[in-house]
C-alpha positions as a Markdown table, in Angstrom:
| # | Residue | x | y | z |
|---|---|---|---|---|
| 1 | Met | 196.7 | 253.8 | -138.6 |
| 2 | Val | 200.3 | 251.9 | -137.4 |
| 3 | Leu | 201.6 | 249.6 | -139.9 |
| 4 | Ser | 202.1 | 245.9 | -138.2 |
| 5 | Gln | 204.9 | 244.1 | -138.6 |
| 6 | Glu | 203.0 | 241.4 | -139.8 |
| 7 | Ala | 201.1 | 243.7 | -142.8 |
| 8 | Leu | 204.9 | 245.2 | -143.7 |
| 9 | Glu | 206.4 | 241.9 | -144.2 |
| 10 | Lys | 203.5 | 240.7 | -146.6 |
| 11 | Ile | 203.9 | 243.9 | -148.9 |
| 12 | Ile | 207.7 | 243.2 | -148.5 |
| 13 | Ser | 206.9 | 239.6 | -150.0 |
| 14 | Met | 205.2 | 241.7 | -152.6 |
| 15 | Ala | 208.3 | 243.6 | -153.7 |
| 16 | Pro | 209.5 | 245.0 | -156.2 |
| 17 | Glu | 205.6 | 245.3 | -157.6 |
| 18 | Glu | 204.6 | 248.8 | -156.2 |
| 19 | Asn | 201.2 | 250.2 | -156.7 |
| 20 | Asp | 199.6 | 253.4 | -155.2 |
| 21 | His | 199.5 | 252.5 | -151.8 |
| 22 | Trp | 203.3 | 251.9 | -151.3 |
| 23 | Asp | 206.3 | 252.6 | -152.9 |
| 24 | Phe | 209.9 | 251.0 | -152.0 |
| 25 | Lys | 213.4 | 253.1 | -152.1 |
| 26 | Leu | 216.6 | 251.7 | -151.6 |
| 27 | Gln | 218.2 | 254.2 | -149.5 |
| 28 | Trp | 217.0 | 257.1 | -147.8 |
| 29 | Tyr | 216.5 | 260.7 | -150.3 |
| 30 | Lys | 220.1 | 262.7 | -150.0 |
| 31 | Lys | 219.6 | 266.0 | -148.6 |
| 32 | Asn | 219.9 | 267.9 | -152.6 |
| 33 | Asp | 217.3 | 265.2 | -153.5 |
| 34 | Arg | 214.5 | 266.1 | -150.6 |
| 35 | Asn | 212.3 | 267.8 | -154.1 |
| 36 | Asn | 211.8 | 264.1 | -154.8 |
| 37 | Leu | 210.3 | 262.9 | -151.5 |
| 38 | Leu | 208.2 | 265.8 | -151.3 |
| 39 | Leu | 206.5 | 264.9 | -154.8 |
| 40 | Asp | 206.5 | 261.2 | -153.7 |
| 41 | Ile | 204.7 | 262.4 | -150.8 |
| 42 | Ile | 202.3 | 265.0 | -152.9 |
| 43 | Asn | 201.6 | 261.8 | -155.3 |
| 44 | Met | 200.7 | 259.5 | -152.4 |
| 45 | Val | 198.3 | 262.0 | -150.7 |
| 46 | Asn | 196.2 | 262.6 | -153.7 |
| 47 | Thr | 195.0 | 259.2 | -154.0 |
| 48 | Pro | 191.5 | 258.3 | -154.7 |
| 49 | His | 191.7 | 255.3 | -152.5 |
| 50 | His | 191.1 | 255.6 | -148.6 |
| 51 | Asp | 194.2 | 254.4 | -147.1 |
| 52 | Asp | 197.2 | 255.1 | -145.4 |
| 53 | Cys | 200.1 | 255.1 | -148.5 |
| 54 | Tyr | 203.7 | 253.9 | -147.3 |
| 55 | Ile | 207.3 | 254.8 | -148.6 |
| 56 | Ile | 209.4 | 251.5 | -147.6 |
| 57 | Ile | 213.2 | 252.4 | -147.1 |
| 58 | Gly | 215.6 | 249.5 | -147.4 |
| 59 | Val | 214.1 | 247.1 | -150.3 |
| 60 | Asp | 215.6 | 247.6 | -153.5 |
| 61 | Asp | 212.7 | 248.8 | -156.0 |
| 62 | Asp | 214.2 | 246.8 | -159.3 |
| 63 | Thr | 215.1 | 243.6 | -157.7 |
| 64 | Gly | 213.0 | 243.4 | -154.4 |
| 65 | Asp | 215.8 | 242.4 | -152.2 |
| 66 | Ile | 215.6 | 243.5 | -148.9 |
| 67 | Val | 218.7 | 245.2 | -148.1 |
| 68 | Gly | 217.8 | 247.1 | -145.5 |
| 69 | Val | 219.2 | 250.9 | -144.5 |
| 70 | Lys | 223.0 | 251.0 | -144.9 |
| 71 | Ser | 223.1 | 254.1 | -143.5 |
| 72 | Asn | 221.4 | 257.4 | -141.7 |
| 73 | Thr | 222.6 | 259.8 | -143.9 |
| 74 | Gly | 219.8 | 262.0 | -144.9 |
| 75 | Arg | 217.5 | 260.0 | -142.4 |
| 76 | Met | 214.5 | 261.9 | -141.0 |
| 77 | Asn | 212.5 | 261.5 | -138.0 |
| 78 | Arg | 208.9 | 262.2 | -137.9 |
| 79 | Gln | 209.7 | 265.9 | -136.3 |
| 80 | Asn | 212.5 | 266.3 | -139.2 |
| 81 | Leu | 209.7 | 265.0 | -142.0 |
| 82 | Gln | 206.9 | 267.4 | -140.4 |
| 83 | Asp | 209.0 | 270.4 | -140.0 |
| 84 | Phe | 210.1 | 269.7 | -143.7 |
| 85 | Leu | 206.7 | 269.3 | -144.9 |
| 86 | Arg | 205.2 | 272.8 | -142.9 |
| 87 | Asn | 208.1 | 274.8 | -144.4 |
| 88 | Lys | 206.4 | 274.3 | -148.1 |
| 89 | Pro | 204.2 | 276.5 | -149.5 |
| 90 | Phe | 201.0 | 274.1 | -149.7 |
| 91 | Ala | 198.1 | 275.9 | -150.7 |
| 92 | Gln | 195.6 | 277.3 | -148.1 |
| 93 | Asn | 198.5 | 276.1 | -145.4 |
| 94 | Phe | 197.3 | 272.3 | -145.7 |
| 95 | Tyr | 200.1 | 270.1 | -145.4 |
| 96 | Pro | 200.3 | 266.1 | -145.2 |
| 97 | Leu | 200.8 | 263.9 | -141.9 |
| 98 | Thr | 203.2 | 261.6 | -141.6 |
| 99 | Asp | 205.0 | 259.7 | -139.7 |
| 100 | Val | 208.6 | 257.4 | -139.5 |
| 101 | Lys | 208.7 | 254.2 | -138.2 |
| 102 | Arg | 211.4 | 251.9 | -138.1 |
| 103 | Tyr | 211.4 | 247.8 | -138.1 |
| 104 | Thr | 213.7 | 244.9 | -138.2 |
| 105 | Val | 212.8 | 242.4 | -140.8 |
| 106 | Tyr | 214.8 | 239.3 | -141.8 |
| 107 | Ser | 216.8 | 239.7 | -144.9 |
| 108 | Pro | 217.5 | 236.2 | -147.2 |
| 109 | Thr | 219.9 | 238.7 | -149.3 |
| 110 | Glu | 222.0 | 239.5 | -145.9 |
| 111 | Gly | 221.5 | 236.5 | -143.8 |
| 112 | Lys | 220.5 | 238.5 | -141.1 |
| 113 | Asn | 217.6 | 240.9 | -139.5 |
| 114 | Val | 218.0 | 244.4 | -141.4 |
| 115 | Lys | 216.7 | 247.6 | -140.3 |
| 116 | Ile | 213.8 | 249.3 | -142.4 |
| 117 | Asp | 212.4 | 252.5 | -142.3 |
| 118 | Val | 208.9 | 253.3 | -143.3 |
| 119 | Ile | 207.4 | 256.8 | -144.0 |
| 120 | Ile | 203.7 | 256.7 | -143.3 |
| 121 | Ile | 201.6 | 259.2 | -145.3 |
| 122 | Phe | 198.1 | 259.4 | -143.6 |
| 123 | Asn | 195.1 | 259.1 | -145.7 |
| 124 | Glu | 193.8 | 262.4 | -146.4 |
| 125 | Asn | 190.3 | 263.3 | -147.5 |
| 126 | Asn | 190.8 | 267.2 | -148.5 |
| 127 | Val | 192.4 | 266.2 | -151.9 |
| 128 | Pro | 193.9 | 267.7 | -153.9 |
| 129 | Ile | 196.8 | 269.1 | -152.5 |
| 130 | Tyr | 199.5 | 271.3 | -154.4 |
| 131 | Leu | 201.6 | 274.4 | -154.1 |
| 132 | Asn | 200.7 | 277.5 | -154.7 |
| 133 | Glu | 204.4 | 278.8 | -155.2 |
| 134 | Asp | 206.9 | 277.4 | -157.2 |
| 135 | Leu | 209.3 | 275.7 | -155.4 |
| 136 | Glu | 213.4 | 276.0 | -156.8 |
| 137 | Gly | 215.0 | 273.0 | -158.7 |
| 138 | Glu | 217.9 | 271.7 | -156.1 |
| 139 | Pro | 221.8 | 272.3 | -157.5 |
| 140 | Ile | 222.8 | 268.9 | -159.2 |
| 141 | Leu | 226.0 | 267.5 | -157.8 |
| 142 | Asp | 228.6 | 265.7 | -159.6 |
| 143 | Lys | 229.9 | 262.4 | -158.4 |
| 144 | Asn | 232.2 | 264.0 | -155.9 |
| 145 | Gly | 229.6 | 265.9 | -154.5 |
| 146 | Lys | 230.5 | 269.3 | -156.4 |
| 147 | Phe | 228.4 | 271.6 | -157.2 |
| 148 | Val | 227.7 | 271.4 | -161.6 |
| 149 | Arg | 227.6 | 275.0 | -163.1 |
| 150 | Asn | 226.6 | 276.6 | -166.4 |
| 151 | Glu | 228.8 | 278.4 | -168.3 |
| 152 | Asp | 228.1 | 281.6 | -166.8 |
| 153 | Gly | 229.0 | 279.9 | -163.1 |
| 154 | Thr | 225.7 | 280.0 | -161.8 |
| 155 | Lys | 224.7 | 276.3 | -160.2 |
| 156 | Lys | 223.2 | 274.2 | -162.7 |
| 157 | Arg | 219.8 | 272.9 | -161.0 |
| 158 | Lys | 216.9 | 270.0 | -161.3 |
| 159 | Gln | 213.5 | 271.2 | -162.8 |
| 160 | Lys | 211.4 | 273.4 | -160.5 |
| 161 | Ile | 208.1 | 272.0 | -158.8 |
| 162 | Lys | 205.8 | 274.4 | -160.4 |
| 163 | Gln | 202.4 | 276.0 | -158.1 |
| 164 | Gly | 199.0 | 274.4 | -159.4 |
| 165 | Leu | 200.2 | 271.3 | -160.9 |
| 166 | Ile | 198.1 | 268.6 | -159.1 |
| 167 | Tyr | 200.3 | 265.6 | -158.9 |
| 168 | Ser | 198.7 | 262.1 | -158.5 |
| 169 | Arg | 199.7 | 258.4 | -158.0 |
| 170 | Ile | 198.0 | 255.8 | -160.5 |
| 171 | Asn | 198.9 | 252.1 | -160.2 |
| 172 | Asp | 202.9 | 252.4 | -159.4 |
| 173 | Ser | 203.5 | 256.0 | -161.2 |
| 174 | Asn | 203.6 | 259.5 | -159.9 |
| 175 | Thr | 202.8 | 262.1 | -162.2 |
| 176 | Pro | 205.4 | 264.0 | -164.3 |
| 177 | Ile | 207.0 | 266.9 | -162.3 |
| 178 | Asp | 205.8 | 269.7 | -165.2 |
| 179 | Ser | 202.1 | 268.3 | -165.7 |
| 180 | Ser | 199.1 | 267.4 | -163.8 |
| 181 | Thr | 197.2 | 264.4 | -163.6 |
| 182 | Asn | 194.7 | 263.2 | -165.8 |
| 183 | Asp | 191.0 | 264.6 | -165.8 |
| 184 | Ala | 189.6 | 260.9 | -164.9 |
| 185 | Gln | 191.7 | 261.1 | -161.6 |
| 186 | Met | 191.1 | 264.4 | -161.2 |
| 187 | Glu | 187.4 | 263.6 | -160.9 |
| 188 | Leu | 188.1 | 260.8 | -158.5 |
| 189 | Leu | 190.1 | 262.9 | -156.1 |
| 190 | Trp | 187.1 | 265.7 | -156.0 |
| 191 | Lys | 184.9 | 262.7 | -155.5 |
| 192 | Lys | 186.9 | 261.9 | -152.3 |
| 193 | Arg | 187.4 | 265.6 | -151.5 |
| 194 | Leu | 183.2 | 265.5 | -151.3 |
| 195 | Gly | 182.6 | 262.1 | -150.0 |
| 196 | Leu | 180.6 | 261.3 | -153.2 |
| 197 | Asp | 182.5 | 257.8 | -153.4 |
| 198 | Leu | 181.6 | 256.8 | -150.1 |
| 199 | Asn | 178.6 | 254.6 | -149.3 |
| 200 | Ile | 175.6 | 256.3 | -147.4 |
| 201 | Phe | 176.9 | 255.4 | -143.9 |
| 202 | Asp | 180.8 | 256.9 | -144.8 |
| 203 | Arg | 179.0 | 259.7 | -146.6 |
| 204 | Phe | 177.4 | 260.3 | -143.3 |
| 205 | Lys | 180.1 | 260.0 | -141.1 |
| 206 | His | 182.1 | 262.5 | -143.7 |
| 207 | Cys | 178.7 | 265.0 | -142.6 |
| 208 | Leu | 179.1 | 264.8 | -139.1 |
| 209 | Lys | 182.6 | 265.1 | -138.8 |
| 210 | Glu | 182.1 | 268.7 | -140.3 |
| 211 | Thr | 180.2 | 270.0 | -136.7 |
| 212 | Asn | 180.3 | 273.5 | -137.6 |
| 213 | Asn | 178.1 | 272.8 | -140.5 |
| 214 | Trp | 175.2 | 271.4 | -138.6 |
| 215 | Phe | 172.4 | 273.3 | -137.4 |
| 216 | Tyr | 169.6 | 272.5 | -134.3 |
| 217 | Thr | 166.1 | 273.1 | -134.9 |
| 218 | Glu | 162.5 | 271.9 | -133.6 |
| 219 | Thr | 159.4 | 270.9 | -135.7 |
| 220 | Glu | 156.5 | 268.8 | -134.3 |
| 221 | Asp | 158.4 | 268.3 | -131.2 |
| 222 | Arg | 160.4 | 266.6 | -132.5 |
| 223 | Pro | 164.6 | 268.0 | -131.9 |
| 224 | Lys | 166.5 | 267.9 | -135.3 |
| 225 | Tyr | 169.8 | 268.6 | -136.3 |
| 226 | Ile | 170.4 | 269.7 | -140.1 |
| 227 | Tyr | 173.2 | 269.5 | -142.2 |
| 228 | Gln | 173.8 | 272.7 | -143.6 |
| 229 | Met | 175.8 | 271.7 | -146.5 |
| 230 | Asn | 173.5 | 269.3 | -147.8 |
| 231 | Pro | 169.5 | 269.2 | -145.8 |
| 232 | Asp | 169.2 | 265.4 | -147.0 |
| 233 | Phe | 171.4 | 264.2 | -143.8 |
| 234 | Val | 169.4 | 264.8 | -140.8 |
| 235 | Val | 169.8 | 263.5 | -137.6 |
| 236 | Glu | 166.1 | 263.6 | -135.4 |
| 237 | Glu | 165.3 | 262.7 | -131.9 |
| 238 | Ala | 162.3 | 260.3 | -131.4 |
| 239 | Lys | 160.1 | 258.6 | -129.1 |
| 240 | Asp | 161.7 | 255.3 | -127.5 |
| 241 | Lys | 158.8 | 252.9 | -127.9 |
| 242 | Arg | 160.6 | 250.4 | -125.2 |
| 243 | Glu | 161.4 | 253.3 | -123.2 |
| 244 | Glu | 159.6 | 251.5 | -120.3 |
| 245 | Tyr | 161.2 | 248.6 | -119.9 |
| 246 | Arg | 164.8 | 249.6 | -120.1 |
| 247 | Ala | 166.9 | 250.5 | -116.9 |
| 248 | His | 167.2 | 254.0 | -115.7 |
| 249 | Phe | 170.2 | 253.9 | -114.0 |
| 250 | Val | 173.7 | 253.0 | -116.4 |
| 251 | Ser | 176.9 | 252.5 | -115.1 |
| 252 | Trp | 178.3 | 255.5 | -117.5 |
| 253 | Thr | 176.5 | 258.1 | -115.7 |
| 254 | Gln | 177.5 | 257.4 | -112.1 |
| 255 | Thr | 180.0 | 260.6 | -111.6 |
| 256 | Leu | 176.8 | 263.0 | -112.3 |
| 257 | Met | 174.9 | 264.8 | -109.6 |
| 258 | Asn | 172.0 | 263.3 | -111.4 |
| 259 | Val | 172.4 | 259.6 | -112.4 |
| 260 | Arg | 168.8 | 259.0 | -113.3 |
| 261 | Val | 168.4 | 258.9 | -117.0 |
| 262 | Asp | 165.7 | 258.7 | -119.5 |
| 263 | Tyr | 165.3 | 257.7 | -122.8 |
| 264 | Arg | 164.9 | 258.6 | -127.0 |
| 265 | Cys | 166.1 | 257.4 | -130.2 |
| 266 | Ile | 168.0 | 259.0 | -132.3 |
| 267 | Gln | 167.9 | 258.4 | -135.9 |
| 268 | Leu | 169.5 | 259.1 | -139.4 |
| 269 | Lys | 167.6 | 260.0 | -141.9 |
| 270 | Tyr | 169.1 | 260.7 | -145.3 |
| 271 | Arg | 166.1 | 262.3 | -148.1 |
| 272 | Gly | 163.4 | 261.4 | -144.9 |
| 273 | Ile | 164.7 | 257.3 | -144.8 |
| 274 | Val | 165.8 | 256.3 | -141.7 |
| 275 | Ile | 169.1 | 254.3 | -142.2 |
| 276 | Lys | 170.1 | 253.9 | -138.6 |
| 277 | Glu | 168.8 | 254.4 | -135.3 |
| 278 | Tyr | 170.4 | 254.2 | -131.8 |
| 279 | Val | 169.1 | 253.9 | -128.5 |
| 280 | Ala | 169.7 | 257.2 | -126.9 |
| 281 | Thr | 170.2 | 258.5 | -123.0 |
| 282 | Val | 168.8 | 261.5 | -121.9 |
| 283 | Met | 171.1 | 262.6 | -118.8 |
| 284 | Asp | 171.6 | 264.7 | -115.8 |
| 285 | Gly | 167.7 | 266.1 | -116.2 |
| 286 | Gly | 167.3 | 266.6 | -119.8 |
| 287 | Arg | 170.6 | 268.6 | -120.3 |
| 288 | Phe | 172.1 | 266.4 | -122.9 |
| 289 | Ile | 171.6 | 263.2 | -125.2 |
| 290 | Ala | 173.9 | 260.8 | -126.2 |
| 291 | Cys | 173.5 | 257.4 | -128.1 |
| 292 | Asp | 174.2 | 254.9 | -125.9 |
| 293 | Pro | 177.7 | 253.2 | -126.0 |
| 294 | Lys | 178.4 | 249.6 | -126.7 |
| 295 | Thr | 179.3 | 246.8 | -124.1 |
| 296 | Gly | 182.3 | 245.2 | -124.3 |
| 297 | Asn | 184.0 | 242.2 | -122.6 |
| 298 | Ile | 187.7 | 241.0 | -122.2 |
| 299 | Gly | 188.6 | 237.6 | -120.4 |
| 300 | Asn | 185.9 | 236.2 | -118.1 |
| 301 | Asp | 183.1 | 238.6 | -118.1 |
| 302 | Asn | 185.0 | 241.7 | -117.4 |
| 303 | Phe | 182.3 | 244.0 | -118.7 |
| 304 | Phe | 182.5 | 247.5 | -119.3 |
| 305 | Tyr | 181.2 | 250.3 | -121.9 |
| 306 | Tyr | 182.6 | 251.7 | -124.9 |
| 307 | Tyr | 182.7 | 254.1 | -127.8 |
| 308 | Val | 184.8 | 254.0 | -131.0 |
| 309 | Lys | 185.5 | 257.2 | -132.7 |
| 310 | Asp | 185.3 | 256.8 | -136.3 |
| 311 | Ser | 181.6 | 254.8 | -135.5 |
| 312 | Leu | 178.4 | 256.9 | -136.2 |
| 313 | Arg | 177.1 | 256.7 | -133.1 |
| 314 | Tyr | 180.2 | 258.6 | -131.6 |
| 315 | Leu | 180.4 | 261.0 | -134.5 |
| 316 | Val | 176.6 | 261.6 | -133.7 |
| 317 | Asn | 177.3 | 262.3 | -130.1 |
| 318 | Glu | 180.4 | 264.7 | -131.1 |
| 319 | Met | 178.3 | 266.5 | -133.2 |
| 320 | Ile | 175.5 | 267.2 | -130.8 |
| 321 | Lys | 178.0 | 268.6 | -127.9 |
| 322 | Cys | 179.1 | 271.0 | -130.5 |
| 323 | Ile | 175.5 | 272.0 | -131.6 |
| 324 | Ser | 173.9 | 272.1 | -128.3 |
| 325 | Phe | 176.7 | 274.0 | -126.5 |
| 326 | Pro | 178.5 | 276.6 | -129.1 |
| 327 | Asn | 179.6 | 278.6 | -126.8 |
| 328 | Lys | 182.0 | 276.5 | -124.6 |
| 329 | Ala | 183.1 | 279.2 | -122.0 |
| 330 | Thr | 179.3 | 279.5 | -120.9 |
| 331 | His | 177.5 | 276.5 | -122.0 |
| 332 | Asn | 179.7 | 273.5 | -122.3 |
| 333 | Trp | 178.2 | 270.6 | -120.4 |
| 334 | Glu | 181.2 | 269.0 | -118.6 |
| 335 | Gly | 179.1 | 266.1 | -117.6 |
| 336 | Tyr | 179.6 | 264.9 | -121.6 |
| 337 | Asp | 183.5 | 264.8 | -120.5 |
| 338 | Gln | 182.6 | 262.8 | -117.2 |
| 339 | Ile | 180.4 | 260.0 | -118.8 |
| 340 | Lys | 183.8 | 259.3 | -121.4 |
| 341 | Lys | 185.9 | 258.8 | -118.5 |
| 342 | Asn | 183.7 | 256.1 | -117.1 |
| 343 | Leu | 184.0 | 254.4 | -120.5 |
| 344 | Val | 186.3 | 253.5 | -123.2 |
| 345 | Val | 187.2 | 255.4 | -126.1 |
| 346 | Phe | 188.6 | 253.3 | -128.7 |
| 347 | Glu | 190.3 | 254.9 | -131.8 |
| 348 | Asn | 189.0 | 252.3 | -133.9 |
| 349 | Ser | 187.6 | 248.6 | -133.7 |
| 350 | Thr | 191.1 | 247.2 | -134.5 |
| 351 | Glu | 192.3 | 248.4 | -131.3 |
| 352 | Leu | 189.4 | 246.7 | -128.9 |
| 353 | Ser | 190.3 | 243.3 | -130.9 |
| 354 | Ile | 193.7 | 243.5 | -130.0 |
| 355 | Leu | 193.4 | 244.4 | -126.7 |
| 356 | Lys | 191.3 | 241.1 | -126.5 |
| 357 | Glu | 194.1 | 239.4 | -127.3 |
| 358 | Asn | 196.2 | 240.9 | -124.4 |
| 359 | Lys | 197.0 | 238.2 | -121.8 |
| 360 | Asn | 198.2 | 240.5 | -119.7 |
| 361 | Leu | 195.1 | 242.5 | -120.0 |
| 362 | Gln | 193.0 | 239.5 | -119.3 |
| 363 | Asp | 194.7 | 238.5 | -116.8 |
| 364 | Glu | 194.5 | 241.9 | -114.5 |
| 365 | Leu | 191.0 | 241.9 | -115.3 |
| 366 | Asn | 189.8 | 238.2 | -114.3 |
| 367 | Gln | 191.8 | 239.4 | -111.2 |
| 368 | Lys | 188.2 | 240.7 | -110.1 |
| 369 | Tyr | 188.2 | 244.0 | -108.6 |
| 370 | Thr | 185.9 | 244.7 | -105.2 |
| 371 | Pro | 184.7 | 248.3 | -104.5 |
| 372 | Ser | 185.2 | 249.2 | -101.0 |
| 373 | Asp | 182.0 | 249.5 | -98.6 |
| 374 | Gly | 182.0 | 253.4 | -98.7 |
| 375 | Asp | 182.2 | 253.6 | -102.5 |
| 376 | Ile | 179.3 | 251.3 | -102.9 |
| 377 | Thr | 177.1 | 253.4 | -99.6 |
| 378 | Lys | 177.9 | 256.7 | -101.5 |
| 379 | Leu | 176.9 | 255.6 | -105.1 |
| 380 | Ser | 173.8 | 253.7 | -103.7 |
| 381 | Arg | 172.8 | 256.9 | -101.7 |
| 382 | Lys | 173.1 | 258.7 | -105.1 |
| 383 | Ile | 171.2 | 255.9 | -106.8 |
| 384 | Asn | 168.1 | 256.3 | -104.2 |
| 385 | Asn | 168.1 | 259.8 | -104.2 |
| 386 | Asn | 167.3 | 260.0 | -108.0 |
| 387 | Arg | 164.7 | 256.8 | -108.1 |
| 388 | Glu | 161.2 | 257.7 | -109.0 |
| 389 | Ser | 158.5 | 255.9 | -107.8 |
| 390 | Asp | 157.9 | 253.5 | -111.5 |
| 391 | Asp | 161.9 | 252.4 | -111.1 |
| 392 | Lys | 160.5 | 249.4 | -109.8 |
| 393 | Leu | 163.9 | 247.4 | -111.0 |
| 394 | Trp | 165.7 | 249.6 | -108.3 |
| 395 | Asn | 165.5 | 248.3 | -105.1 |
| 396 | Asp | 168.8 | 246.8 | -104.4 |
| 397 | Ser | 170.8 | 250.1 | -105.1 |
| 398 | Lys | 173.7 | 248.7 | -103.4 |
| 399 | Ile | 174.1 | 245.5 | -105.7 |
| 400 | Ile | 173.8 | 247.8 | -108.5 |
| 401 | Ala | 176.2 | 250.3 | -107.3 |
| 402 | Glu | 178.7 | 247.7 | -106.9 |
| 403 | Gln | 178.1 | 246.2 | -110.3 |
| 404 | Phe | 178.4 | 249.9 | -112.0 |
| 405 | Leu | 181.6 | 250.3 | -110.0 |
| 406 | Ile | 183.0 | 247.2 | -111.2 |
| 407 | Glu | 182.0 | 248.2 | -114.5 |
| 408 | Lys | 184.1 | 251.7 | -114.2 |
| 409 | His | 187.1 | 249.7 | -112.8 |
| 410 | Asn | 187.6 | 247.9 | -115.8 |
| 411 | Ala | 187.1 | 250.6 | -117.9 |
| 412 | Met | 190.0 | 252.1 | -116.5 |
| 413 | Val | 192.1 | 249.2 | -116.7 |
| 414 | Val | 191.7 | 249.0 | -120.1 |
| 415 | Asn | 192.4 | 252.5 | -120.6 |
| 416 | Gln | 195.9 | 252.1 | -119.0 |
| 417 | His | 196.3 | 249.4 | -121.2 |
| 418 | Leu | 195.2 | 251.5 | -124.2 |
| 419 | Lys | 197.9 | 254.6 | -123.1 |
| 420 | Ser | 200.6 | 252.4 | -122.5 |
| 421 | Asn | 200.2 | 250.7 | -125.7 |
| 422 | Ser | 199.9 | 254.0 | -127.6 |
| 423 | Lys | 203.3 | 255.2 | -125.6 |
| 424 | Leu | 205.0 | 252.1 | -126.9 |
| 425 | Gly | 204.1 | 252.7 | -130.3 |
């Protein structure tokens, strides 16, 4: 998640106080000090919390003064940093994901705006990470930048980073280079890796993301998806008791050949107890089932449908897609990708909150889109062709078609703004 200007300034206001979320550096790491950069990143990755971490460069870690980045010597961009990490001997070839962002912040010390660089270390659940080979210490330089040598003429080197050691940030302290973190911290890291430190809903998310560890079965006419690593976690289809009151046409299926839908419930169960239940749409003549998207609104009644990627309902759909169509070459249902084009898929709920405050987006949506007569007629005909005798709510299919096309248009506008914002970020 991108660190906002406001959040960065709040963190800097607490300098020189550091913790297991952020660390301050006066200037960039020199080229013969890159092992310390590596150690700082590993320590930050190996933290038991579930937040991103930051190395903030241009702030004096002794005084808290905002001095700004004085020189580009040693500076790395996102690609440089990722290449640097990929070349290190991480166990199982697993390396941290990072980014580098530049911000402008006012410095009372300098009396002007200065540049601050932030290394963003993204949260990772597959902890602890460590090296599986020793990493040679870097040559020591004197004050003139020349190599310091031993009596035999070889270069003096800093202490090597040894394979297998587990480094971890605790409060504002890193693990010493020649030892592993303590047992209590190690236990917390493994709990994080296994999802044992999460509440039941987040544990369910953790399981759903491991799509390869689910399998499908059907008992007592109830389709079930069971998590193989822990069968206490089950996703089960059930009859929707309110199906007769629900609309059998929805805007997000308008591009499918068969636009009529039926309904089931999808229940998330832990040890047989239903902890969450979603209304689910059965689409395209029973080819696929998905938890219904949520309804969004920006501006003056400009409605659209959306999913949030880190939500349970979206993760359930993704798991079902993978399990229902394991052979993508021959069994993949293209309709799932189609329906996602008719709505918005946010990375997280924060994206929606930010867009709701976007004045340009509000103005664009408030202009009110009018579908063409041809598009209305085409979708209306499709609705009529799929309508059944008991679909009494759908006699005026043209009104419904017009509304569906407006909702799809609203989603397209929101998606365009999302795409623009991601490029700017």
